[in-house]
DODRENNU-161993 format. One record per residue: z, x, y of N, C-alpha, C, CB in turn. Coordinates in steps of 0.05 Angstrom, whole numbers. Glycine has a CB too. Example, Ala and Ser with C-alpha at 12.3 -4.5 7.8 and 13.67 -1.06 7.14 Angstrom:
% DODRENNU-161993
R     npz     npx     npy    capz    capx    capy     cpz     cpx     cpy    cbpz    cbpx    cbpy
R     156     264    -114     156     246     -90     156     264     -66     181     226     -89
R     142     257     -45     143     273     -21     157     258       1     114     282     -12
This chain:
% DODRENNU-161993
R     npz     npx     npy    capz    capx    capy     cpz     cpx     cpy    cbpz    cbpx    cbpy
R    1959    1630   -2711    1970    1639   -2687    1952    1636   -2664    1978    1667   -2690
R    1928    1638   -2669    1909    1634   -2647    1910    1605   -2638    1880    1642   -2656
R    1915    1588   -2657    1917    1560   -2650    1942    1556   -2634    1917    1542   -2675
R    1962    1569   -2642    1988    1567   -2627    1984    1579   -2599    2011    1581   -2643
R    1971    1602   -2600    1966    1615   -2574    1947    1598   -2558    1955    1643   -2578
R    1929    1584   -2570    1910    1566   -2556    1924    1542   -2545    1888    1558   -2574
R    1943    1531   -2559    1958    1508   -2550    1976    1517   -2526    1976    1496   -2572
R    1987    1539   -2531    2004    1550   -2510    1988    1555   -2485    2018    1577   -2520
R    1965    1564   -2488    1948    1571   -2466    1939    1545   -2453    1923    1587   -2475
R    1933    1524   -2468    1925    1498   -2456    1948    1486   -2441    1915    1479   -2478
R    1971    1489   -2451    1995    1479   -2438    1999    1494   -2411    2020    1481   -2456
R    1995    1519   -2415    1999    1535   -2391    1979    1527   -2369    1996    1566   -2397
R    1954    1523   -2376    1933    1514   -2358    1940    1487   -2347    1905    1514   -2372
R    1949    1469   -2364    1956    1443   -2356    1980    1444   -2336    1963    1425   -2380
R    1999    1461   -2342    2022    1464   -2325    2013    1475   -2298    2043    1483   -2338
R    1996    1496   -2298    1987    1508   -2273    1971    1487   -2258    1969    1533   -2279
R    1955    1471   -2272    1939    1450   -2259    1957    1429   -2247    1919    1438   -2278
R    1978    1422   -2262    1997    1402   -2252    2011    1413   -2228    2017    1394   -2274
R    2020    1438   -2229    2034    1450   -2206    2015    1452   -2182    2044    1478   -2214
R    1991    1459   -2188    1971    1460   -2166    1966    1433   -2154    1944    1472   -2176
R    1965    1412   -2171    1961    1385   -2161    1985    1376   -2145    1955    1366   -2184
R    2009    1383   -2154    2034    1376   -2140    2034    1390   -2112    2059    1384   -2156
R    2027    1416   -2113    2026    1431   -2088    2005    1418   -2069    2020    1461   -2093
R    1983    1412   -2080    1961    1400   -2064    1971    1373   -2053    1935    1396   -2081
R    1985    1357   -2069    1996    1331   -2060    2016    1335   -2037    2009    1316   -2083
R    2034    1355   -2041    2053    1361   -2020    2039    1370   -1994    2074    1383   -2029
R    2019    1388   -1998    2004    1397   -1974    1990    1374   -1960    1984    1419   -1982
R    1979    1356   -1977    1965    1332   -1965    1985    1315   -1950    1952    1316   -1988
R    2009    1311   -1962    2030    1296   -1948    2038    1309   -1922    2055    1292   -1967
R    2041    1336   -1923    2048    1350   -1899    2025    1348   -1878    2053    1380   -1905
R    2001    1349   -1887    1978    1347   -1869    1978    1319   -1856    1952    1352   -1884
R    1984    1298   -1873    1985    1271   -1863    2007    1269   -1842    1990    1251   -1886
R    2031    1281   -1848    2053    1280   -1828    2045    1295   -1802    2079    1293   -1840
R    2033    1318   -1805    2024    1334   -1782    2003    1318   -1766    2013    1361   -1790
R    1984    1306   -1781    1964    1290   -1768    1976    1266   -1753    1943    1281   -1788
R    1995    1253   -1766    2010    1231   -1753    2024    1241   -1728    2029    1218   -1773
R    2037    1264   -1730    2052    1274   -1707    2032    1282   -1685    2068    1299   -1715
R    2010    1294   -1692    1989    1301   -1672    1979    1275   -1660    1966    1317   -1685
R    1973    1255   -1676    1963    1229   -1665    1984    1217   -1647    1956    1210   -1689
R    2009    1217   -1655    2031    1206   -1639    2033    1222   -1613    2058    1207   -1654
R    2032    1248   -1615    2033    1265   -1591    2010    1260   -1572    2034    1294   -1598
R    1986    1257   -1584    1962    1251   -1568    1965    1224   -1554    1937    1252   -1586
R    1975    1204   -1570    1979    1177   -1558    1998    1179   -1535    1989    1157   -1579
R    2021    1193   -1538    2040    1195   -1517    2028    1211   -1493    2066    1210   -1527
R    2012    1231   -1499    2000    1246   -1477    1980    1229   -1462    1985    1271   -1489
R    1965    1212   -1476    1946    1194   -1462    1962    1174   -1445    1928    1179   -1483
R    1984    1163   -1456    2000    1144   -1441    2012    1158   -1416    2023    1133   -1458
R    2023    1182   -1420    2034    1197   -1397    2013    1203   -1376    2048    1223   -1406
R    1989    1210   -1385    1967    1216   -1367    1959    1190   -1352    1942    1227   -1383
R    1958    1168   -1365    1952    1142   -1352    1973    1135   -1331    1949    1119   -1372
R    1998    1139   -1338    2020    1134   -1319    2018    1153   -1295    2048    1137   -1333
R    2012    1178   -1301    2010    1198   -1279    1987    1191   -1261    2007    1227   -1290
R    1964    1183   -1273    1941    1175   -1256    1948    1151   -1239    1917    1169   -1274
R    1962    1131   -1250    1970    1108   -1234    1988    1117   -1211    1985    1087   -1251
R    2007    1135   -1216    2025    1145   -1195    2009    1160   -1174    2047    1163   -1207
R    1989    1176   -1183    1973    1191   -1164    1957    1171   -1146    1953    1210   -1179
R    1947    1150   -1158    1932    1130   -1142    1951    1117   -1122    1920    1108   -1161
R    1975    1110   -1130    1995    1098   -1111    2001    1118   -1089    2021    1090   -1126
R    2006    1143   -1096    2013    1163   -1076    1989    1167   -1057    2021    1190   -1089
R    1965    1167   -1068    1941    1170   -1052    1938    1147   -1032    1916    1173   -1070
R    1943    1123   -1042    1941    1099   -1024    1962    1101   -1002    1945    1073   -1040
R    1987    1109   -1010    2008    1112    -990    2001    1133    -969    2035    1119   -1003
R    1989    1155    -979    1981    1177    -961    1959    1167    -942    1971    1201    -977
R    1940    1152    -952    1919    1141    -935    1930    1122    -915    1897    1127    -952
R    1949    1105    -923    1962    1086    -904    1977    1101    -883    1981    1066    -920
R    1990    1122    -891    2006    1138    -871    1986    1152    -852    2024    1159    -886
R    1964    1162    -863    1944    1175    -846    1933    1155    -826    1921    1187    -862
R    1928    1131    -835    1917    1110    -817    1938    1104    -795    1910    1084    -833
R    1963    1102    -803    1985    1096    -783    1987    1119    -763    2012    1092    -798
R    1986    1144    -774    1987    1167    -756    1963    1168    -737    1989    1193    -772
R    1940    1161    -748    1916    1160    -732    1918    1140    -709    1891    1154    -749
R    1929    1116    -716    1933    1095    -695    1953    1104    -675    1942    1069    -708
R    1974    1116    -684    1995    1126    -665    1983    1148    -647    2019    1137    -680
R    1967    1165    -659    1954    1187    -643    1936    1175    -622    1939    1206    -662
R    1920    1154    -630    1902    1141    -611    1918    1128    -589    1885    1121    -625
R    1940    1115    -596    1957    1102    -575    1969    1123    -556    1979    1086    -588
R    1978    1145    -568    1989    1166    -552    1968    1179    -533    2002    1188    -570
R    1945    1182    -543    1923    1193    -527    1915    1174    -504    1898    1200    -544
R    1914    1148    -510    1908    1128    -490    1930    1128    -468    1905    1100    -502
R    1955    1130    -477    1977    1131    -458    1976    1156    -441    2004    1129    -472
R    1969    1179    -453    1967    1204    -438    1945    1202    -418    1961    1228    -458
R    1922    1190    -425    1900    1187    -407    1907    1169    -384    1875    1177    -421
R    1922    1147    -390    1931    1129    -369    1949    1143    -349    1945    1104    -381
R    1968    1159    -360    1986    1174    -342    1970    1194    -325    2008    1189    -359
R    1951    1207    -337    1934    1226    -322    1919    1211    -300    1915    1241    -340
R    1909    1188    -306    1894    1172    -287    1913    1163    -264    1880    1148    -300
R    1937    1154    -272    1956    1146    -251    1963    1169    -233    1982    1135    -265
R    1967    1193    -245    1973    1216    -228    1950    1222    -209    1979    1241    -246
R    1926    1219    -219    1903    1225    -202    1901    1204    -180    1877    1225    -218
R    1907    1179    -186    1907    1158    -166    1928    1163    -145    1911    1130    -179
R    1952    1170    -154    1974    1175    -136    1967    1199    -118    2001    1180    -151
R    1956    1220    -130    1950    1244    -115    1927    1238     -94    1941    1267    -133
R    1910    1218    -100    1890    1211     -80    1901    1193     -58    1866    1197     -94
R    1922    1178     -65    1934    1160     -45    1950    1175     -24    1951    1139     -59
R    1962    1198     -31    1978    1213     -12    1963    1220      13    1990    1238     -26
R    1939    1233      11    1925    1240      35    1915    1216      50    1902    1258      29
R    1908    1195      36    1899    1170      49    1922    1158      65    1889    1149      28
R    1946    1157      53    1970    1147      67    1977    1164      91    1994    1145      48
R    1975    1190      88    1980    1208     110    1960    1204     133    1980    1238     101
R    1935    1201     126    1915    1197     147    1919    1170     161    1886    1197     134
R    1925    1149     146    1930    1122     158    1955    1124     175    1933    1101     136
R    1976    1137     166    2000    1140     182    1995    1155     207    2022    1154     166
R    1980    1177     206    1973    1192     230    1957    1176     249    1957    1217     222
R    1937    1161     239    1921    1144     257    1939    1122     270    1898    1131     242
R    1957    1111     255    1974    1090     265    1993    1101     287    1991    1078     243
R    2004    1125     282    2021    1138     301    2005    1145     327    2033    1164     290
R    1981    1155     323    1964    1162     347    1958    1136     362    1939    1176     338
R    1952    1115     348    1946    1089     362    1969    1079     377    1937    1068     341
R    1993    1081     366    2017    1072     380    2022    1089     404    2042    1072     361
R    2020    1115     402    2024    1133     425    2004    1128     447    2023    1163     416
R    1979    1125     439    1958    1119     459    1963    1092     472    1929    1120     446
R    1971    1072     457    1977    1046     468    2000    1047     487    1982    1026     446
R    2021    1062     480    2045    1065     497    2037    1079     523    2067    1080     483
R    2022    1100     520    2013    1115     545    1995    1097     562    1997    1141     537
R    1978    1082     550    1960    1064     565    1977    1043     580    1940    1050     547
R    1997    1032     566    2014    1012     580    2030    1024     602    2033     998     559
R    2039    1049     599    2053    1063     620    2034    1067     644    2064    1089     611
R    2010    1077     638    1992    1083     660    1984    1057     675    1966    1096     650
R    1978    1036     661    1971    1011     675    1996     998     687    1958     992     655
R    2019    1003     676    2044     992     687    2051    1006     713    2067     994     667
R    2044    1031     716    2050    1046     740    2032    1037     763    2048    1076     736
R    2009    1027     757    1990    1018     778    2001     993     792    1962    1013     766
R    2014     977     777    2025     953     788    2053     959     799    2026     929     767
R    2057     957     824    2083     962     836    2095     935     843    2081     981     860
R    2120     933     837    2135     909     842    2160     918     856    2140     892     816
R    2170     902     873    2195     910     887    2218     913     868    2202     888     909
R    2220     895     849    2241     897     829    2238     922     812    2241     872     811
R    2213     929     806    2208     953     789    2216     978     804    2178     955     782
R    2210     979     830    2218    1004     845    2248    1005     847    2205    1004     873
R    2261     983     851    2291     983     852    2303     992     825    2302     955     860
R    2291     981     804    2301     988     777    2296    1018     771    2286     971     756
R    2273    1028     780    2267    1056     775    2287    1073     790    2239    1063     784
R    2292    1066     815    2311    1081     831    2339    1080     820    2311    1071     860
R    2348    1057     810    2374    1054     798    2377    1071     773    2379    1024     792
R    2356    1070     756    2357    1086     731    2357    1116     737    2333    1079     714
R    2341    1124     757    2341    1152     765    2369    1161     774    2320    1158     786
R    2382    1145     790    2409    1151     800    2428    1153     777    2418    1131     820
R    2426    1134     758    2444    1133     735    2441    1158     717    2440    1108     718
R    2416    1165     712    2411    1189     695    2419    1215     709    2382    1190     686
R    2415    1216     735    2420    1240     750    2449    1244     757    2404    1241     775
R    2465    1223     757    2493    1225     766    2511    1237     744    2504    1198     775
R    2533    1250     753    2552    1261     734    2570    1239     723    2569    1282     747
R    2575    1218     738    2591    1196     729    2575    1170     732    2618    1195     745
R    2559    1163     712    2543    1139     715    2561    1114     715    2522    1137     693
R    2553    1094     731    2569    1070     733    2559    1049     713    2569    1059     761
R    2534    1049     706    2523    1029     687    2523    1039     658    2495    1022     696
R    2517    1064     654    2516    1074     627    2544    1080     617    2499    1100     625
R    2550    1075     592    2578    1078     582    2584    1108     579    2581    1063     556
R    2609    1113     582    2619    1140     576    2620    1143     546    2648    1145     588
R    2620    1168     536    2620    1172     507    2644    1157     494    2621    1201     499
R    2638    1141     473    2659    1127     459    2666    1100     470    2684    1143     458
R    2652    1091     492    2658    1065     504    2634    1047     499    2664    1068     534
R    2639    1021     500    2618    1001     497    2603     998     524    2630     973     488
R    2577     993     523    2563     990     549    2570     963     561    2532     991     544
R    2570     964     588    2576     939     603    2550     930     615    2598     944     626
R    2543     906     609    2517     895     619    2523     878     643    2502     880     596
R    2511     884     665    2514     868     689    2489     852     692    2520     886     714
R    2492     826     693    2468     809     695    2472     792     720    2465     791     669
R    2450     792     736    2450     775     760    2441     748     751    2432     788     782
R    2459     729     750    2452     702     740    2436     686     760    2477     687     732
R    2434     696     785    2420     681     805    2390     687     804    2431     687     832
R    2382     707     788    2353     715     786    2339     694     769    2350     744     774
R    2319     680     781    2305     659     766    2286     671     744    2289     642     785
R    2279     696     745    2261     708     725    2275     714     699    2248     733     736
R    2302     717     699    2317     723     675    2322     697     659    2344     737     681
R    2319     699     633    2325     675     617    2354     670     616    2313     677     588
R    2362     645     614    2390     639     613    2401     645     585    2395     609     620
R    2425     656     584    2438     663     558    2449     638     546    2460     684     562
R    2448     635     520    2460     612     507    2490     612     511    2453     610     477
R    2501     588     511    2530     586     515    2545     597     492    2538     556     520
R    2566     612     497    2582     624     476    2606     606     472    2590     653     482
R    2609     594     449    2631     576     444    2656     589     434    2622     555     424
R    2656     616     430    2679     629     419    2699     636     441    2671     654     404
R    2691     635     466    2709     641     488    2708     669     496    2737     634     480
R    2691     686     484    2688     714     492    2660     718     504    2693     733     468
R    2657     738     519    2632     744     531    2613     756     510    2635     763     555
R    2588     747     510    2569     758     491    2557     783     503    2547     738     484
R    2551     802     486    2540     826     498    2531     844     477    2559     840     515
């Protein structure tokens, strides 16, 4: 019986050893599958990381290009702003200069007119005194004969026998020029 029990015991040990070896083989297979899955996952992660890095580089380049464009636009805008400010300053400096030149020109014209009047009064001419008297009578009268009434055309009376007056060009239309 001991032999029987010993055989039985050896079988039992062999069976336990076989079961343990089977379990170990299954665990090893599972470990291989898990390791393969981890390796596959790691490979996919590395690929995804590489793709993400490439995309980041592209986005970074685009961002730098956009910054450069914005920088150029900002510089152009600043140059335009400075040009407008300079133009405004130039215009604002030209206004007083133009006013001063205009004032001097006006003063020169007035002084010249007054000078011509003063020197013109020194020279007396018979025609001038007659003309002055005629104009004074016309301006002073209630019913001027030479100046037109309101709403009427002026009538010009020309003495054609006066040699000092230039001759008028001939009017071919048949109407009097005036």
